N, C-alpha and C positions, 0 to 999 in steps of 0.2 A: 810601708806599714800604715794601716789606718784604723781608726776607732769610730764606731757609729753610735749615735744616740738619737732617739725619736721622741718628740714631745707634741702634745695636742696644741692647736692654735685656733683661735676664733676666726681668723681670716683665711687660713690656708688648709684647715683641717689638721694637717700634720706638718711639722718642720723636721726635716732629716738633717742632722748635723754629722758631718764626716770630718774627723781630725786627720790631717796628713802632715807628716814631718816635712815633706818637700814643699808644702804650700807656703807662700810668702805673704799672701793677702787673703782676705775673706772674699769668697765669691758666692753669688746667689743665683739660683736657676729654678724657675717654676716648671714643674712637671705635673702630670695629671694626678699623681698621688700626693701632691703637696709641694712645699718649698724645700729645695735642697741647698744646703749651705756647707761649703767646704772651708775649713779654717785651719790655720797653723795651730800647733799645740799650745797648751797653757792659757786658753781663753775660757772663762766661765760662761755658763749659759746666760747669766744676767748680762754680761758684757756683750755677748753675741746678739741678744735681743735688742739691746741698746743700739748696736751697729745696724740692725735691720730697720729700726723704727723710722728713720728718715726716708726709707724707700718703700714703706708699706703700701702707700696709695698706688704707686706705679706698679708694684708687684701684684697687687690685687687686680689691677686692670689686665695684666698679662695672664693672671690665673683664670679670669673669666673667658679669655680667648682660647686658652689651652684646654680647659676642662670640656669634655665632650657634652654636646647637648643631649637631653633625654630623647629616646625614641618615641615617635608618635606616627599617626597614619600619614603624615606629610613627609616622612623620611624616605629618601630614595638615593640610589647611586646611579649616576649617569657617566661612568667612566668609558673610555674608548673601547675597552675589552671586557667590561663587566657591567651589567645593568641589573638593578634590583629595585623593587618597589613593594610597599605594603598596601593591603586593601582589606576591607571588612568582609567577613564571611558568615553565613548562617550556621556553619558548623560549630560544634562545641570546643573543638581543639584547634591549635595552630597547625597549619599545613604549609608545605613548601612545594612549589611546582615550577615548571619552565613553560613560558608562553612567549612566542615570538622572540626568542633569544634573550628574554628577560626573566630573571628569577622573581617569582611572586610569592610573598609570604602572606598567606590569608590568615587574618586575625579574627577571632570570635567577636561579634558585635558588642558583647558585654565586657570585653577585655579592658581592664583599668590600667592605663599607661602610667599612672602616678605611683604604682606599686613596684617595689624592687623585684618581685617575682616576675611580672610581665616584662620589665626592662631586661632582666636576665634571660628570659625565654627568647625574646626578640634578638638580643645581641648574640646569643649562642646560635640561633638559626642563621643570622647573617654571616657569622664566622664560618659555620659549616658549609654554607653555600659558596662562600668565597674560596675556602680551602679546596673544595671539590673542583671548582673551576680552575684554580691554579694548578692542581695536580693534572688536569687534562691539558691545559694550555701551555704551561711553562716548559716542561721537559722537551717536547718536540721543538720548541723555539730555541732552546739551548743546543739541541742536536743540529738544527739548521745552521746557526752561526758557527758552531764548532766545525762542521764540514766545510763551510764556505771559506773559512780562514785557516783551516788545518790546525786547530787548537784542540787536541784530544783531551778528554776529561774522563774521570772514572764513573761517577754516578751523580744524580741530582736528587736532592731531598727538598721537600717543602716544609718550611718552619712557620712558627707564629711570631717570629721576632718582630719587635716594633722599633727597636733602637738602631737596627741596621737592615738594609734592604737585601744584602747578600753576603756570602763569604765563600772562600775557597781554601781548602786545607792543603797541606803538603803532599797528600795522597791524590790531589786533584779531585777531591770530592767537593761538589758545589752545593751550597745550601741557599735557597731563595725564600724570602718571606712571602706568604700569600698576600700580604698587603701590596705587593707589586701590581696586583690586579686593579688597584685604584689609580695607577699612574697612566699618563699618556703613553701610547705605544712606543714612541721614540725614546722615552726615558726608561721604559722597561727594557728595550734593546740595549740601552747604554749600560744598565746595571749588569745585564748578562754578559756583555762584551768586557766590562770591567773585571768580572770574575773569571772569564775565560783568559783574559790577559795574564791573570795570576797563575795560570797553569804553566806559563813560560817564565814569568818574572814574579817571584814570590815576595814582592816588596812594593814600595811606592817611590822607587828611585827614578832617576832620569830615563833609564831604559824602559821602565814600565810605562811612563807617560808618553814616551816616543812610540811605543807599540800601540797604546790605546789611541793615540792620535791617528795612527795609520788605520786603525779599525773604524774610526769615527769621522773620517775625512777632515781631520784637524780640528774637531769640535770638542775634544775631551774636556777641557777646562770650562768651556761655556756650558756643556751639558751637566758637569758636576755642579756648577753654580745654580743652574735651573733646578736640579734635583733637590738641592738644599731648601728650596722654597716649598717642598711638599712634605707632608707628614701624615701618618694614619689619623683618620678623623674620629675613631671610636675604639 
């Protein structure tokens, strides 16, 4: 059972307080939407702010790293399986096209990147392009690994999840985040094999990791560690 409360803050924009009866200590985690604080019951907001105070400078530094940078004409994606860039255009509207396997977002020369409107337009264009590529690229890749290792599944859906790369339901339905397109190909394969392994072992017990090790030439834990170094950048 948990209770949530959100307050405004000059350093983090918002502080999200979550009260959990099972919590033994106060924990703090910076996310894009602010500082998230998990606390045991019966702590006042004043007491929690006092607990945060000694860590504010360090948390502010983390916040600057986590918060995505605004889009501008220098923004580009040079992932192994997905490339995108922005360029100026004489047209009055934003347009999206494909050129030499690269998604090109053409921006009107007068576009003001300091405005929320333009930031939202560009972000939505990038997300649509990435989702479209993921819908074309990922399902055949799942089918390939499924056939190779005889791990049948029901269906594949593409999601916008940011907190998890993929999931597998008890019905063997696999969901993959379109943010997978930002990963190196070998980590993309690892996520897919991880979810396919769940079609046989619906847990993270020893048998699951034994199977995933077989699928990844004994590199399951090393690949999991490498994957944790990656996160969506916007």
